N, C-alpha and C positions, 0 to 999 in steps of 0.2 A: 927521444923514445919517440914520440908519436909520428915521424916520420917514418921512421923504422916498420912500425905496423902498418901503416900507410901503402909504402913500398912492398913489403910483403903480401898485402891483399890485392894489389896491382899484379905483381907476379904472380899470383895463384890463379887470378883473374885471366892473365892471358894464356898461361898454360893449360887452363881448363878449357878456353875457347878453341886453342890450337889442336887440341885431343879431341875434341868433339868434331871440328872441320875435318880432321883426317880421318874418322871414323866412318864419317858420312860419306865421304870423299871415296871410302874402300870399300862401301856398298854399292853406291850407284855405278862402280862400272860392272858389279855383278847382275844388277837389273837390266843394265842396258845388253848386255850379253846373253842374256834368257828373251830378250825382246828379238834381237838379232834372231837367234835362233828358232822362237817361233815362227817370225817370217819366212825363215830358210824351210821351214818344215811344211808352212803352208805352199808355199811354193813348188817344192818337190812333190807334194801331195796330188797339186792341180797337174804338174806335169806328168806325172807317171798316172794318173787317173782319167787323162784324155783333156781336162781342164774346160773342155769345152760340150 
């Protein structure tokens, strides 16, 4: 019975860590995409604004 409880605690710990990792991995590409869009906007404004 004790092994069952320990096994369930380990199981739920692993599932929890996987869910946290997946949610953080899901948020990172969004932040990276926003950074790329901001860099492209700055390049475009300098290109169309003369830049020099």
